[in-house]
C-alpha positions as CSV (number, residue, x, y, z in Angstrom):
1,M,-17.8,-23.2,-26.1
2,F,-19.8,-19.9,-26.1
3,R,-22.5,-21.5,-28.2
4,Y,-22.9,-24.4,-25.7
5,T,-23.1,-21.9,-22.8
6,L,-25.8,-19.9,-24.6
7,M,-27.8,-23.0,-25.4
8,R,-27.6,-24.2,-21.8
9,L,-28.7,-20.8,-20.6
10,G,-31.6,-20.9,-23.1
11,I,-32.8,-24.3,-21.8
12,F,-32.6,-23.0,-18.2
13,V,-34.6,-19.9,-19.0
14,G,-37.2,-22.0,-20.8
15,C,-37.4,-24.3,-17.8
16,L,-37.7,-21.3,-15.5
17,V,-40.7,-20.0,-17.5
18,V,-42.4,-23.4,-17.5
19,V,-41.8,-23.9,-13.7
20,W,-42.9,-20.4,-12.9
21,G,-46.1,-21.1,-14.9
22,L,-46.7,-24.4,-13.1
23,V,-46.2,-22.8,-9.7
24,Y,-48.3,-19.8,-10.6
25,S,-51.2,-22.1,-11.8
26,G,-50.9,-24.2,-8.6
27,L,-49.9,-27.4,-10.3
28,V,-46.6,-27.4,-8.4
29,P,-46.6,-26.4,-4.7
30,R,-45.2,-23.0,-3.7
31,G,-42.1,-22.7,-1.6
32,L,-42.3,-22.3,2.2
33,G,-42.9,-18.8,3.3
34,D,-41.1,-16.2,1.2
35,S,-38.9,-18.7,-0.5
36,N,-41.1,-19.0,-3.6
37,G,-38.5,-17.3,-5.9
38,I,-35.7,-19.5,-4.7
39,W,-37.9,-22.5,-5.0
40,I,-38.7,-21.7,-8.7
41,V,-35.0,-21.2,-9.6
42,L,-33.9,-24.4,-7.8
43,L,-36.6,-26.4,-9.4
44,A,-35.8,-25.0,-12.9
45,L,-32.1,-25.9,-12.3
46,V,-33.0,-29.4,-11.4
47,V,-35.3,-29.8,-14.4
48,S,-32.9,-28.2,-16.9
49,A,-29.8,-30.2,-16.0
50,P,-30.9,-33.6,-17.3
51,I,-32.6,-31.9,-20.3
52,S,-29.3,-30.1,-21.2
53,F,-27.4,-33.4,-20.6
54,V,-29.4,-35.2,-23.2
55,L,-30.2,-32.4,-25.8
56,L,-26.7,-30.8,-25.8
57,R,-24.6,-34.0,-26.1
58,G,-23.3,-33.2,-29.6
59,E,-22.5,-29.6,-28.7
60,R,-20.8,-30.6,-25.5
61,D,-18.6,-33.1,-27.4
62,R,-17.7,-30.4,-29.9
63,A,-16.8,-28.0,-27.1
64,S,-14.7,-30.7,-25.4
65,L,-12.8,-31.3,-28.6
66,Q,-12.0,-27.6,-28.8
67,I,-10.7,-27.6,-25.2
68,V,-8.6,-30.7,-25.8
69,G,-7.1,-29.0,-28.9
70,R,-6.2,-25.9,-26.8
71,V,-4.7,-28.0,-24.0
72,D,-2.6,-30.0,-26.5
73,R,-1.3,-26.8,-28.1
74,M,-0.4,-25.4,-24.7
75,K,1.4,-28.6,-23.8
76,A,3.4,-28.5,-27.1
77,N,4.3,-24.8,-26.4
78,L,5.5,-25.7,-22.9
79,D,7.5,-28.6,-24.2
80,A,9.1,-26.4,-26.8
81,N,9.9,-23.7,-24.2
82,R,11.4,-26.4,-21.9
83,A,13.6,-27.8,-24.7
84,Q,14.8,-24.3,-25.6
85,E,15.7,-23.6,-21.9
86,D,17.4,-26.9,-21.6
87,G,19.4,-26.2,-24.7
88,A,20.4,-22.8,-23.5
89,D,21.4,-24.3,-20.1
90,D,23.5,-27.0,-21.7
91,V,25.3,-24.4,-23.8
92,A,26.0,-22.2,-20.8
93,R,27.3,-25.2,-18.8
94,K,29.6,-26.2,-21.6
95,Q,31.0,-22.7,-21.9
96,S,31.6,-22.5,-18.1
97,Q,33.3,-25.9,-18.1
98,A,35.5,-24.9,-21.0
99,S,36.7,-21.8,-19.2
């Protein structure tokens, strides 16, 4: 998961540098007034999102498999805890009924 995040950040930074160069050279219009910095960041976000979606598909699939594994382990632990609590509750009820 950390690897995917770093790769995504790298693509964003690369797009940010390219967009900044295009705006600085005048190929892409500058933002309105003093919004040039915000314009560059937003444009880099818009450009980097589809690039990341396509280029990082395999890494995203690997990260999602890791997350699914963690969720399955947590569910199994919760079910085991529930079963243990139910067993203890059943024993306590039988003992209180026998008394």
